[in-house]
N, C-alpha and C positions, 0 to 999 in steps of 0.2 A: 403750555397752552397752545392749542392749534388755532390757526387762523385760516379761514376759508373765505375767498372772495368770489362772488357769483355776479354775473351780468343778467340784466333783465331784458326780456323781449317784449315788454309792454309798449305798444305804440300810442301815438297821440290819438285821443278819442276812444281808446280801449277802456273797458270797465274791468277792474280787478279788485280782489280783496287784498289790501295792503298787508294785513297780518299774515296771510298765507304765502307771501312771496319769498320768505326765508324760513327754512326749517331749522330746528335745533339739531345740533350734533354734540355727542358726548365730549366733554372736556375741550370745547371749542367756542370761538366767537365767529359767527358767520355774518358777512356783510354783503348786501346787494345794492348796487347803484340803481336808483330809480330815475334821477335826472342828473346830468353832468353838463353844465353850461358855464360859459365864462362868468356869468353873473352870480353863479352859486350852484350848490349841489344838494340833492336829497338822497339820503342813504338809509336803508333799513338794516338794522342789526338784530341778530338773535344770539344771546349770551347763554351758555349753560351755567348752572349754579356754580359759584366759586370762581368763575372766570372774570377777566377784566381787561382794561386798557391801562397801562402804567402811565404815570404822570407825564404830560406833554403839554404843549401849547400850540395854538393855531393863530395865524395872522388875521383871522376873520371872526366876527360874531357868529355864534352858533346857538340854535334852539334844539333842545332834546325833549321829545315827547314820548312817554312810556305807553305802549299799546297793551302790555300785560306784564304781570310780575312785579318785582321790587328790586330797586337798585340804590346804591349809595354813590353819589357823585360829589367829589370833593373839588372845590374851586378855591385856589390860593389858600389851602390848608383848612378850609371850612367845609365840613361834610353836610350833605343834604340827603335825606331819605325820601326817595320818590316811589310812588305806587302807580298802578294802572290809572291812566287818565290825567296824570300830572305832568308838568313840564318845568324846565329850568332854562334860563338863558346864560350862556357862558360868554363873557366879554372877550373880545380879541386880545391876544397876548397873555391872558391869565393862565397860569399852570393849573391843570385839572387832571383828574383820573376817574375812571368808571369801574365799579365793582358790582358783580351780580350777587345779591342777597338770595335770590331765587332765580330760576330760569326767567329771563325777561326779554321782551322785544321792544326796541325803541326806533324812532325815526329821528335822524339827525339832519337838520336843515342848516346849511352853512351859506351865509351871504357874503359874496366876494367884493362888495363895493361899499 
């Protein structure tokens, strides 16, 4: 699996199409940081079909919102099937993994407090 990280040049007050800020790449997961602050982060991901993030945990609560496509997100061994327009909250410290059932884009918002 390839992993590509991109930086955004969107400034405060700029208007942008969130879904267009990260492009799909074959056999890869692309991430683009939208906001990176002490209080939290907002990151856009584009997953090619069949790609994913292996099980891991984070010390902060996280919200995942699907912009398009379908994904299976497993939290503490319990799988959830998400489609465009749906969201899920991952509690801090819970092991979770992300798998692309189709190409999909998601926004990850992580709260650091």
